[in-house]
C-alpha positions as CSV (number, residue, x, y, z in Angstrom):
1,X,34.5,51.3,20.8
2,X,33.0,47.9,20.4
3,X,32.0,45.7,23.3
4,X,33.7,42.3,23.7
5,X,31.6,39.3,24.2
6,X,32.6,36.8,26.8
7,X,32.3,33.0,26.6
8,X,33.5,30.4,24.1
9,X,32.7,31.1,20.4
10,X,29.9,29.1,18.8
11,X,31.2,26.1,16.9
12,X,29.2,24.9,14.0
13,X,29.2,21.2,13.2
14,X,30.8,20.1,10.0
15,X,28.7,20.6,6.8
16,X,28.4,16.8,6.3
17,X,26.9,16.3,9.8
18,X,24.6,19.3,9.4
19,X,22.9,18.0,6.2
20,X,23.0,14.3,7.0
21,X,19.5,12.7,6.9
22,X,18.4,10.7,9.9
23,X,17.7,6.9,9.3
24,X,14.0,7.6,9.8
25,X,13.9,10.2,7.0
26,X,16.0,8.1,4.8
27,X,13.6,5.1,5.3
28,X,10.6,7.4,4.3
29,X,12.5,8.5,1.2
30,X,13.3,4.9,0.2
31,X,9.7,3.9,0.8
32,X,8.4,6.8,-1.4
33,X,10.8,5.7,-4.2
34,X,9.8,2.1,-3.9
35,X,6.1,2.8,-4.0
36,X,6.5,5.1,-7.0
37,X,8.6,2.6,-8.9
38,X,6.2,-0.3,-8.1
39,X,3.2,1.7,-9.1
40,X,4.8,2.9,-12.3
41,X,6.0,-0.6,-13.2
42,X,2.7,-2.3,-12.5
43,X,0.6,0.3,-14.3
44,X,1.7,-0.9,-17.8
45,X,1.4,-4.5,-16.7
46,X,-2.1,-4.1,-15.2
47,X,-3.4,-2.2,-18.3
48,X,-3.6,-5.6,-19.9
49,X,-4.6,-7.6,-16.9
50,X,-7.9,-9.0,-18.3
51,X,-6.2,-10.3,-21.5
52,X,-3.2,-11.8,-19.7
53,X,-4.9,-13.3,-16.6
54,X,-8.6,-13.7,-17.2
55,X,-9.6,-14.1,-20.8
56,X,-7.5,-13.3,-23.9
57,X,-10.2,-13.6,-26.6
58,X,-12.9,-11.1,-25.8
59,X,-15.4,-11.2,-28.7
60,X,-18.9,-10.0,-27.6
61,X,-19.6,-6.5,-26.5
62,X,-20.1,-7.6,-22.9
63,X,-16.7,-9.3,-22.9
64,X,-15.0,-6.3,-24.4
65,X,-16.7,-4.0,-21.9
66,X,-15.5,-6.2,-19.1
67,X,-12.0,-6.3,-20.5
68,X,-11.9,-2.5,-20.7
69,X,-13.2,-1.9,-17.2
70,X,-10.9,-4.4,-15.5
71,X,-7.9,-3.0,-17.3
72,X,-8.8,0.6,-16.4
73,X,-9.6,-0.3,-12.7
74,X,-6.4,-2.4,-12.3
75,X,-4.2,0.2,-14.0
76,X,-5.3,3.0,-11.8
77,X,-5.0,1.0,-8.6
78,X,-1.5,-0.3,-9.5
79,X,0.7,-0.8,-6.5
80,X,-2.0,-1.0,-3.9
81,X,-1.0,-4.5,-2.8
82,X,2.8,-4.1,-2.7
83,X,2.4,-0.5,-1.5
84,X,0.6,-1.6,1.6
85,X,3.4,-4.1,2.3
86,X,6.1,-1.4,1.9
87,X,4.1,0.9,4.2
88,X,3.8,-1.9,6.8
89,X,7.6,-2.3,6.8
90,X,8.1,1.4,7.0
91,X,5.8,1.6,10.0
92,X,7.7,-1.2,11.7
93,X,11.1,0.5,11.0
94,X,9.8,3.8,12.4
95,X,8.6,2.1,15.6
96,X,12.0,0.5,16.1
97,X,13.8,3.8,15.6
98,X,11.4,6.1,17.4
99,X,10.8,4.3,20.7
100,X,8.2,6.9,21.9
101,X,4.8,5.6,20.8
102,X,3.2,9.0,20.1
103,X,6.1,9.9,17.8
104,X,6.0,6.5,16.1
105,X,2.3,6.6,15.5
106,X,2.4,10.2,14.2
107,X,5.3,9.5,11.9
108,X,3.8,6.3,10.6
109,X,0.4,7.8,10.0
110,X,1.9,10.8,8.2
111,X,4.2,8.5,6.1
112,X,1.2,6.3,5.2
113,X,-0.8,9.2,3.9
114,X,2.2,10.4,1.9
115,X,2.8,7.0,0.4
116,X,-0.9,6.7,-0.5
117,X,-0.8,10.0,-2.4
118,X,2.4,9.1,-4.1
119,X,0.9,5.7,-5.2
120,X,-2.3,7.1,-6.6
121,X,-0.5,10.0,-8.3
122,X,2.0,7.8,-10.1
123,X,-0.6,5.2,-11.0
124,X,-2.9,7.8,-12.4
125,X,-0.1,9.5,-14.4
126,X,1.0,6.1,-15.8
127,X,-2.5,5.0,-16.9
128,X,-3.2,7.7,-19.5
129,X,-3.5,5.1,-22.2
130,X,-6.3,3.2,-20.5
131,X,-8.2,6.4,-19.9
132,X,-8.0,7.3,-23.6
133,X,-9.4,3.8,-24.4
134,X,-12.2,4.5,-21.9
135,X,-12.9,7.8,-23.6
136,X,-13.0,6.2,-27.1
137,X,-15.4,3.5,-25.8
138,X,-17.7,6.2,-24.2
139,X,-17.8,8.1,-27.5
140,X,-18.6,5.0,-29.5
141,X,-21.2,3.8,-27.1
142,X,-22.8,6.8,-25.4
143,X,-24.9,6.0,-22.4
144,X,-23.0,2.8,-21.6
145,X,-20.8,4.4,-19.1
146,X,-19.1,7.8,-18.8
147,X,-15.6,8.7,-19.7
148,X,-14.9,10.5,-16.4
149,X,-13.4,7.8,-14.2
150,X,-13.7,9.9,-11.1
151,X,-17.5,10.1,-11.6
152,X,-17.8,6.3,-11.4
153,X,-19.1,5.5,-7.9
154,X,-17.7,1.9,-8.1
155,X,-14.2,3.1,-8.9
156,X,-14.3,5.8,-6.2
157,X,-15.4,3.2,-3.7
158,X,-12.5,0.8,-4.3
159,X,-10.0,3.6,-4.8
160,X,-11.0,5.3,-1.5
161,X,-10.9,2.0,0.4
162,X,-7.5,1.1,-1.0
163,X,-5.9,4.4,-0.2
164,X,-7.4,4.4,3.3
165,X,-5.5,1.2,4.0
166,X,-2.1,2.8,3.5
167,X,-2.1,4.7,6.8
168,X,-3.8,1.6,8.4
169,X,-0.9,-0.5,7.2
170,X,1.5,2.0,8.6
171,X,-0.2,1.8,12.0
172,X,-0.1,-1.9,11.9
173,X,3.6,-1.6,11.2
174,X,4.1,0.2,14.5
175,X,2.6,-2.7,16.2
176,X,4.9,-5.1,14.3
177,X,7.8,-2.9,15.2
178,X,7.0,-3.2,18.9
179,X,6.9,-7.0,18.5
180,X,10.4,-7.0,16.9
181,X,11.8,-4.4,19.3
182,X,14.7,-6.7,20.4
183,X,16.1,-6.2,16.9
184,X,16.4,-2.4,17.3
185,X,20.2,-2.8,17.9
186,X,20.8,-4.8,14.7
187,X,22.5,-3.0,11.8
188,X,20.1,-1.3,9.3
189,X,21.5,-3.4,6.5
190,X,20.7,-6.6,8.4
191,X,17.1,-5.4,9.1
192,X,16.6,-4.5,5.5
193,X,17.8,-7.9,4.4
194,X,15.6,-9.7,6.9
195,X,12.6,-7.6,5.7
196,X,13.2,-8.6,2.1
197,X,13.7,-12.3,2.9
198,X,10.5,-12.3,5.0
199,X,8.2,-10.2,2.9
200,X,8.9,-11.0,-0.8
201,X,7.7,-14.6,-0.6
202,X,4.7,-13.4,1.4
203,X,3.9,-10.7,-1.1
204,X,4.1,-13.2,-4.0
205,X,1.8,-15.6,-2.0
206,X,-0.8,-12.9,-1.4
207,X,-0.6,-11.7,-5.0
208,X,-1.1,-15.2,-6.3
209,X,-4.0,-15.8,-3.9
210,X,-5.6,-12.5,-5.0
211,X,-5.3,-13.5,-8.6
212,X,-6.9,-16.9,-8.0
213,X,-9.9,-15.3,-6.2
214,X,-10.2,-12.5,-8.8
215,X,-10.4,-15.0,-11.7
216,X,-12.4,-17.7,-10.0
217,X,-15.9,-17.8,-11.5
218,X,-17.6,-20.8,-9.7
219,X,-17.7,-19.7,-6.1
220,X,-15.7,-16.5,-5.3
221,X,-17.5,-15.9,-2.0
222,X,-16.2,-19.1,-0.6
223,X,-12.7,-17.7,-0.8
224,X,-13.3,-14.6,1.3
225,X,-11.8,-16.3,4.4
226,X,-8.3,-16.9,3.0
227,X,-8.0,-13.5,1.5
228,X,-9.1,-12.0,4.8
229,X,-6.5,-14.0,6.7
230,X,-3.7,-12.9,4.4
231,X,-3.8,-9.2,3.9
232,X,-3.6,-7.4,1.5
233,X,-4.6,-10.4,-0.7
234,X,-8.1,-9.0,-1.0
235,X,-6.9,-5.9,-3.0
236,X,-6.9,-7.6,-6.5
237,X,-10.3,-9.4,-6.0
238,X,-11.9,-6.2,-4.8
239,X,-10.7,-4.2,-7.8
240,X,-11.5,-6.8,-10.4
241,X,-14.8,-7.8,-9.0
242,X,-15.8,-4.2,-8.6
243,X,-15.0,-3.6,-12.2
244,X,-17.0,-6.6,-13.3
245,X,-19.9,-5.7,-11.0
246,X,-19.6,-9.2,-9.4
247,X,-19.8,-8.9,-5.5
248,X,-17.4,-6.0,-5.6
249,X,-18.8,-4.4,-2.5
250,X,-18.4,-7.7,-0.6
251,X,-14.7,-8.0,-1.6
252,X,-14.0,-4.3,-0.9
253,X,-15.6,-4.6,2.6
254,X,-13.5,-7.8,3.2
255,X,-10.4,-5.8,2.2
256,X,-11.1,-3.0,4.6
257,X,-12.2,-5.1,7.6
258,X,-9.2,-7.4,7.1
259,X,-6.8,-4.4,7.1
260,X,-8.3,-2.8,10.2
261,X,-8.5,-6.1,12.1
262,X,-4.9,-7.0,11.5
263,X,-3.8,-3.5,12.4
264,X,-5.7,-3.8,15.7
265,X,-4.3,-7.2,16.4
266,X,-0.7,-6.1,15.7
267,X,-0.9,-2.9,17.7
268,X,-2.5,-4.8,20.6
269,X,0.2,-7.5,20.5
270,X,2.9,-4.8,20.2
271,X,1.6,-2.9,23.2
272,X,1.4,-6.1,25.2
273,X,5.0,-6.9,24.3
274,X,6.1,-3.4,25.2
275,X,4.4,-3.6,28.6
276,X,6.0,-6.9,29.4
277,X,9.4,-5.6,28.4
278,X,8.9,-2.6,30.7
279,X,8.0,-4.9,33.6
280,X,11.0,-7.1,33.1
281,X,13.3,-4.1,33.0
282,X,12.2,-3.2,36.5
């Protein structure tokens, strides 16, 4: 004899509903794809950065060395500027979707770390040609610099600083998301369109400003203020100037301080907006 169970039988949701990704997970997936595509596309472009944007007729040994180092540094940090902008937008989206601040901060921080790892992995994989050129130069001129890029303190400095700013940008995005909280009921497609319209011109502006500062020889330190005010414009000058050994630490410090300062400002403003919204709801 078998015992009969009482109560209504369990009803499983349809397969389509069980496996459907939430908008938050979908946004993270889209951000990962975008960061990977941007890093991959810019790696080949940045591998000729010196010739295209700085000086296209390197003749002396010093000029050729500068050309190689700038191209290697730029190729391996490809996507750091646009990647931070994408991470900022992802943090804002997560803040809008996940209204609880602890969840939003945790999700944004985790996503920022993932995007940083994806960016550096794709950029590194896509820059094999520049590393081979570095190896050939090291074999031809032993003692000039080593062929192991990860043993170069200057490269590790700018690489570490750039990667650290991905989670910082995600946290800043949470603050931005709290500022635009009234838009949480807007359709996802409308939010995505608004994000593109608002950020693409800004990204182009910061990239152009970064290029200007990176290639300016007369008084680069005088341009620290504008690149600090418009993050992440300091990324390109930090990488190029570090490769050239020309005030690289100053530009890298400017990049880091600017990123953390703007994150603090956006998070503080977002929390203030959230507090005011809570009071008005009462």
